[in-house]
C-alpha positions in Angstrom: 120.4 132.3 110.2 122.9 133.5 112.7 120.8 136.6 113.4 117.8 134.4 114.2 119.9 132.2 116.5 121.2 135.3 118.3 117.7 136.7 118.7 116.5 133.4 120.1 119.6 133.3 122.4 120.4 129.8 121.1 123.8 128.3 120.3 123.2 125.8 117.5 125.3 122.7 118.3 128.2 121.9 115.9 126.6 118.5 115.3 123.4 120.1 113.8 122.6 119.6 110.2 119.8 120.8 107.9 119.6 124.1 109.8 117.0 126.6 108.6 115.7 129.8 110.1 113.3 132.7 109.3 112.2 136.0 110.8 108.8 137.5 110.1 108.8 141.2 110.8 105.6 142.3 112.5 104.1 145.6 113.5 105.1 145.3 117.2 106.9 142.0 117.5 108.9 139.8 115.1 108.2 136.0 114.8 111.3 133.8 114.8 111.6 130.2 113.8 114.6 127.9 113.6 114.9 124.2 113.0 117.7 121.7 112.7 118.5 118.0 112.9 120.6 116.6 115.8 122.0 113.1 116.4 119.8 111.4 119.0 122.5 111.6 121.7 122.9 115.3 121.3 119.3 116.3 121.9 119.1 116.1 125.7 122.4 118.0 126.2 121.1 120.7 123.9 117.7 120.9 125.7 119.5 121.1 129.1 121.4 124.2 128.0 118.1 125.8 127.1 117.0 125.4 130.7 113.2 125.0 130.1 110.9 126.4 132.8 109.4 122.9 133.3 110.3 119.4 131.9 109.1 119.0 128.3 105.9 117.0 127.9 105.4 114.3 125.4 102.5 114.8 123.1 101.7 111.4 121.6 99.2 112.4 118.9 99.1 115.4 116.5 96.6 118.1 117.4 93.3 117.3 115.7 92.6 120.9 114.5 95.8 122.5 113.4 95.8 126.3 113.5 98.1 128.2 111.3 100.7 129.9 113.4 101.8 133.4 112.8 105.3 132.2 111.7 104.7 128.7 110.2 107.5 126.2 109.7 106.1 125.7 106.2 108.2 128.8 105.3 111.2 126.4 105.8 109.6 123.6 103.9 108.9 121.7 107.2 105.8 120.2 108.7 104.4 122.0 111.8 105.4 120.3 115.0 101.7 120.3 116.0 101.0 118.0 113.0 103.5 115.4 114.2 103.1 112.5 116.6 105.5 111.7 119.5 106.7 115.3 120.0 108.4 116.5 123.2 107.5 120.1 123.7 107.4 123.0 126.1 108.0 126.6 127.0 111.6 127.6 127.5 110.9 131.1 128.8 108.2 133.7 129.0 109.2 136.3 129.4 112.8 135.8 128.5 115.8 138.0 129.2 116.4 140.9 126.8 114.1 141.6 124.0 112.8 138.0 123.6 109.2 137.8 124.7 108.9 134.0 124.7 110.6 130.9 123.4 109.2 127.4 122.8 110.9 124.2 121.8 109.6 121.0 120.2 111.5 117.9 119.3 110.3 115.2 116.9 112.2 112.0 116.4 112.9 111.5 112.7 114.4 108.0 112.9 116.4 105.8 115.3 119.5 108.1 114.9 118.2 111.7 114.7 115.6 114.2 115.8 114.4 117.5 114.5 114.5 120.4 116.9 111.9 123.2 116.3 112.4 126.6 118.0 109.8 129.3 117.9 109.9 132.7 119.6 108.7 136.3 119.5 110.9 139.3 120.1 
């Protein structure tokens, strides 16, 4: 898990729980996914440290036709962020510094107290 966080250039907050990560080795690039739960008041400070290229957009409805991503979150026992309603999402960087090609973030509110952060990248 630490190696995926390092490859994504992300510091997982100390308040995170339920952290899971996976790497899928590819022919040219590796797919990287990571997810964790954060208390509601810790989400915006975490996102501001990522410094997204643009403000995250709110997608109110799930995508109608869900495509299977190259590195699906199902490997972590989680639903795909594309299949969830009320998700804030956006590109963090593309290209990123170092060997990371791109990084995307999605945040889904779980309940009134916590949200699940989804990170997906390619290096």
